[in-house]
C-alpha positions as CSV (number, residue, x, y, z in Angstrom):
1,M,35.0,118.1,-29.7
2,D,31.5,118.9,-30.9
3,D,29.6,115.7,-30.4
4,F,28.8,113.2,-27.6
5,D,31.9,111.4,-26.4
6,D,31.7,107.9,-25.0
7,R,34.4,108.8,-22.4
8,F,31.8,110.8,-20.6
9,E,30.0,107.9,-18.8
10,P,28.8,107.9,-15.2
11,L,31.6,108.0,-12.6
12,T,33.0,104.6,-11.8
13,E,33.6,103.3,-8.2
14,S,37.3,103.9,-8.7
15,E,36.8,107.5,-9.7
16,L,34.5,108.1,-6.8
17,A,37.1,106.5,-4.4
18,A,39.8,108.8,-5.9
19,G,38.0,111.7,-4.2
20,V,37.3,113.9,-7.2
21,T,35.2,116.8,-6.0
22,A,33.1,119.5,-7.5
23,E,33.0,121.7,-4.4
24,N,34.0,125.3,-4.7
25,E,36.5,125.2,-1.9
26,G,36.2,128.9,-1.4
27,E,36.0,131.7,-4.0
28,D,39.6,132.6,-4.4
29,W,40.3,130.5,-7.4
30,T,41.7,132.5,-10.4
31,P,41.8,131.1,-13.9
32,I,45.2,130.6,-15.6
33,V,45.2,131.7,-19.3
34,P,46.4,130.0,-21.3
35,V,46.1,126.6,-19.7
36,P,49.7,125.3,-19.2
37,Q,50.8,122.7,-21.8
38,G,50.1,119.1,-20.9
39,I,47.2,120.0,-18.5
40,R,44.1,118.0,-19.5
41,L,40.5,118.5,-18.3
42,P,39.7,115.2,-16.5
43,D,36.7,113.4,-17.8
44,S,35.8,112.4,-14.3
45,F,35.5,116.0,-13.2
46,I,33.2,116.8,-16.2
47,K,31.0,113.9,-15.2
48,L,30.9,114.9,-11.6
49,C,29.7,118.3,-12.5
50,C,26.8,117.0,-14.5
51,P,23.5,118.3,-13.2
52,A,21.0,115.8,-11.9
53,D,18.9,114.1,-14.6
54,H,21.3,115.3,-17.3
55,T,23.7,113.6,-19.7
56,I,26.8,115.1,-21.3
57,R,26.1,116.0,-24.9
58,S,29.0,118.1,-26.2
59,A,32.2,120.0,-25.2
60,W,34.1,122.8,-26.8
61,R,37.6,124.0,-26.2
62,Y,38.2,127.8,-26.4
63,P,41.5,128.3,-28.3
64,T,43.8,131.2,-27.8
65,P,45.3,133.2,-30.7
66,D,48.7,131.5,-30.3
67,G,47.4,127.9,-30.4
68,G,46.8,127.3,-26.7
69,Y,43.4,127.4,-25.0
70,S,41.7,129.3,-22.2
71,S,38.8,127.1,-21.1
72,F,36.1,124.7,-21.9
73,V,32.3,124.8,-22.2
74,V,30.4,121.6,-21.7
75,R,26.7,121.1,-22.7
76,Y,24.5,118.8,-20.6
77,N,21.1,117.7,-21.9
78,K,18.2,116.9,-19.5
79,T,17.3,113.3,-20.0
80,G,14.2,112.8,-22.3
81,T,13.8,116.6,-23.1
82,D,15.4,119.3,-25.2
83,D,16.3,121.3,-22.1
84,K,20.1,122.0,-21.8
85,E,22.5,123.5,-19.5
86,F,26.1,124.8,-20.2
87,L,28.8,124.9,-17.7
88,P,32.3,126.5,-18.0
89,F,35.6,124.9,-16.9
90,T,38.8,126.7,-16.3
91,F,42.2,125.7,-14.8
92,C,42.7,127.8,-11.7
93,E,45.1,128.7,-8.9
94,N,44.1,129.8,-5.4
95,A,45.9,132.2,-3.0
96,A,47.9,129.4,-1.5
97,G,49.3,128.5,-5.0
98,K,47.3,125.3,-5.4
99,R,46.2,124.6,-9.0
100,K,43.2,122.5,-10.2
101,W,40.4,122.5,-12.6
102,R,37.2,124.3,-11.4
103,C,33.7,124.6,-12.8
104,K,34.1,128.4,-13.1
105,A,33.8,131.0,-15.9
106,L,36.6,133.3,-17.0
107,P,36.3,136.9,-15.7
108,A,34.9,139.5,-18.0
109,P,35.8,140.5,-20.6
110,R,35.8,136.9,-21.8
111,P,37.5,135.8,-25.0
112,L,35.5,134.8,-28.0
113,Y,35.2,131.2,-29.3
114,G,37.3,131.2,-32.5
115,L,40.2,133.5,-31.6
116,D,42.7,131.2,-33.4
117,M,40.8,131.4,-36.6
118,L,40.5,135.2,-36.3
119,A,44.3,135.4,-35.8
120,G,44.9,133.3,-38.8
121,S,42.6,135.2,-41.1
122,P,43.0,138.9,-40.3
123,G,41.2,140.1,-43.4
124,A,38.3,137.6,-43.5
125,P,34.7,138.7,-42.8
126,V,33.2,137.3,-39.6
127,V,29.9,135.6,-38.7
128,I,28.8,135.7,-35.1
129,C,26.3,133.1,-33.9
130,E,24.7,132.2,-30.6
131,G,26.6,129.2,-29.3
132,E,29.6,127.1,-30.2
133,K,27.6,124.5,-32.1
134,S,26.0,127.1,-34.3
135,A,29.4,128.8,-35.0
136,N,30.9,125.4,-36.1
137,A,27.8,124.8,-38.3
138,A,28.0,128.4,-39.8
139,A,31.7,127.7,-40.7
140,L,30.6,125.0,-43.1
141,T,28.1,127.4,-44.7
142,F,30.5,130.4,-44.9
143,P,33.9,128.8,-45.6
144,K,35.5,132.1,-46.4
145,S,34.4,133.7,-43.1
146,V,35.6,133.2,-39.6
147,C,32.6,132.1,-37.4
148,V,32.7,132.9,-33.8
149,T,30.5,133.2,-30.7
150,S,30.6,134.8,-27.3
151,P,30.6,132.7,-24.2
152,G,27.9,132.5,-21.6
153,G,24.8,132.5,-23.8
154,S,22.6,135.3,-25.1
155,Q,22.4,137.1,-21.9
156,A,26.2,137.6,-21.6
157,A,27.1,139.4,-24.7
158,A,28.3,142.5,-22.7
159,K,30.7,140.3,-20.8
160,A,32.6,139.2,-23.9
161,N,35.6,140.9,-25.4
162,F,34.7,141.8,-29.1
163,E,37.8,144.0,-29.5
164,P,39.5,141.4,-31.9
165,L,36.7,142.2,-34.3
166,A,37.4,146.0,-34.6
167,G,37.1,147.3,-38.1
168,R,35.9,144.0,-39.5
169,R,32.9,143.2,-41.7
170,V,30.6,141.2,-39.5
171,L,27.3,139.2,-40.1
172,I,25.3,138.4,-37.0
173,W,23.2,135.2,-37.1
174,P,21.1,134.9,-34.0
175,D,18.6,132.3,-32.9
176,A,15.0,132.8,-34.1
177,D,13.5,133.8,-30.7
178,E,13.2,136.8,-28.5
179,P,16.5,136.2,-26.6
180,G,18.3,135.9,-30.0
181,E,16.7,139.2,-31.2
182,K,18.1,140.9,-28.0
183,Y,21.5,139.3,-28.4
184,A,21.8,140.5,-32.0
185,G,20.9,144.1,-30.9
186,E,23.4,144.1,-28.1
187,V,26.2,142.7,-30.2
188,A,25.4,145.1,-33.0
189,R,25.6,148.0,-30.6
190,I,29.0,146.8,-29.3
191,L,30.4,146.3,-32.9
192,H,29.3,149.7,-34.1
193,G,31.5,151.1,-31.3
194,L,34.4,149.1,-32.7
195,R,33.9,150.6,-36.3
196,C,32.6,147.3,-37.7
197,E,30.5,147.0,-40.8
198,V,27.5,145.1,-39.3
199,S,24.7,143.1,-41.0
200,L,22.1,141.0,-39.4
201,I,20.4,137.8,-40.7
202,D,16.6,137.8,-40.5
203,A,16.5,134.6,-38.3
204,E,12.7,134.5,-38.2
205,A,12.4,134.6,-41.9
206,L,14.9,131.8,-42.3
207,A,13.1,129.8,-39.6
208,S,9.9,130.2,-41.8
209,M,11.4,128.5,-44.8
210,A,10.6,124.8,-45.1
211,P,13.5,122.5,-46.2
212,G,11.6,121.4,-49.3
213,G,10.6,124.9,-50.3
214,G,7.6,127.0,-49.3
215,Q,6.7,128.5,-46.0
216,R,6.0,127.2,-42.4
217,E,5.4,128.5,-39.0
218,P,8.7,129.9,-37.7
219,V,10.6,127.2,-35.7
220,K,11.4,128.7,-32.3
221,S,15.2,129.0,-31.5
222,W,16.0,127.8,-35.0
223,D,19.7,128.6,-35.7
224,A,22.7,127.9,-37.9
225,A,23.1,124.3,-36.7
226,N,19.4,123.7,-37.7
227,A,20.0,125.3,-41.0
228,K,23.0,123.1,-41.8
229,A,20.9,120.0,-40.7
230,E,17.9,120.8,-42.9
231,W,19.7,122.4,-45.9
232,K,22.2,119.7,-46.5
233,D,23.1,121.1,-50.0
234,H,24.2,124.5,-48.6
């Protein structure tokens, strides 16, 4: 899912009465990967974890190479602004053997978003973007490539497992801002160590191109999703 879903409405009285909780209940919860078949992330839990003054905007499932999945990432937008927050969700087990969904990230090294596509196209070039939405948009622009991202945002590249990209031809498409530049540099450094052929898109140059032609002031944080929205013929 890559868009707002009407299922994610405020908690009803019955959901509140059911005792759904977002409390950590200790720190001994260990994610189970892949998530067992038939286990669904409850909409009520996603809603309960929504930060104050935010609404749920999007959610992405992280597939495993064999068709299962390891986790979810949910995007929450602050009401009336462009501010956003991302929270991870994993199905966990504690020391007592109890299992339930937690608002908790996978331990490092964390799997990439798009592992199923990587496994299905072992010889295809790869595009790395910042964020799941950008990766999905880039896939429409580069249909012969596998488009992926690392979880946790631009500051968490070192916590991702890029080993599945070893030896591949990779294009990095960062956001057009300082965090994006740092992210691209960190990812490039990791990929060079994996014997990848690495190229970088000049994000600021693209962000300076107006949709109708000509130049403009670079749009801060402009990314692959913005490109797809503005350049509808590409």
